[in-house]
C-alpha positions as CSV (number, residue, x, y, z in Angstrom):
1,M,65.6,7.5,-143.7
2,L,69.3,7.1,-144.3
3,L,68.6,3.7,-145.9
4,F,66.3,5.2,-148.5
5,V,68.6,8.1,-149.3
6,S,71.6,5.8,-149.7
7,E,69.5,3.6,-152.1
8,Y,68.4,6.7,-154.1
9,Y,72.0,7.7,-154.6
10,G,73.1,4.1,-155.5
11,V,75.2,3.5,-152.4
12,V,73.2,0.3,-151.5
13,D,70.7,-1.9,-153.4
14,I,67.7,-3.2,-151.5
15,S,65.1,-5.6,-153.0
16,D,61.4,-5.5,-152.3
17,A,61.7,-8.9,-150.7
18,D,64.4,-7.6,-148.3
19,L,62.3,-4.6,-147.3
20,Q,59.3,-6.9,-146.7
21,H,61.4,-9.2,-144.6
22,A,62.7,-6.3,-142.6
23,A,59.2,-5.0,-142.0
24,N,57.9,-8.4,-140.9
25,T,60.8,-8.8,-138.5
26,A,60.2,-5.4,-137.0
27,T,56.5,-6.0,-136.7
28,H,57.1,-9.4,-135.0
29,A,59.6,-7.7,-132.6
30,A,57.1,-5.0,-131.7
31,V,54.3,-7.5,-131.1
32,S,56.5,-9.7,-128.9
33,S,57.6,-6.6,-126.9
34,G,54.0,-5.5,-126.5
35,E,52.9,-8.9,-125.3
36,F,55.8,-9.1,-122.8
37,L,55.0,-5.6,-121.5
38,Q,51.3,-6.5,-121.2
39,K,52.0,-9.6,-119.2
40,R,54.5,-7.8,-117.0
41,L,52.1,-4.9,-116.2
42,S,49.2,-7.4,-115.6
43,S,51.4,-9.2,-113.0
44,I,52.4,-5.9,-111.3
45,T,48.8,-4.7,-111.2
46,S,47.4,-7.9,-109.7
47,K,50.1,-7.9,-107.1
48,G,49.5,-4.3,-106.3
49,V,45.7,-4.8,-105.8
50,S,46.4,-7.8,-103.6
51,A,48.8,-5.9,-101.5
52,A,46.4,-2.9,-101.2
53,A,43.6,-5.2,-100.2
54,G,45.8,-6.9,-97.6
55,F,47.0,-3.6,-96.2
56,F,43.4,-2.3,-95.9
57,A,42.2,-5.5,-94.2
58,G,45.1,-5.4,-91.8
59,F,44.5,-1.7,-91.1
60,K,40.8,-2.3,-90.3
61,M,41.6,-5.3,-88.0
62,G,44.5,-3.6,-86.2
């Protein structure tokens, strides 16, 4: 918001190419973060299911 206001009042000058580059960079960062989070949660979930199954099997045997 501040960026657009400062451009309106002539404080800074931003080209369309620069805005497109900034948007592409932000999109790439969001996608990378989402992929990392998805992999991390998938790892935690599979470990949690395995631990729960192991606990249940041990509980039934013991």
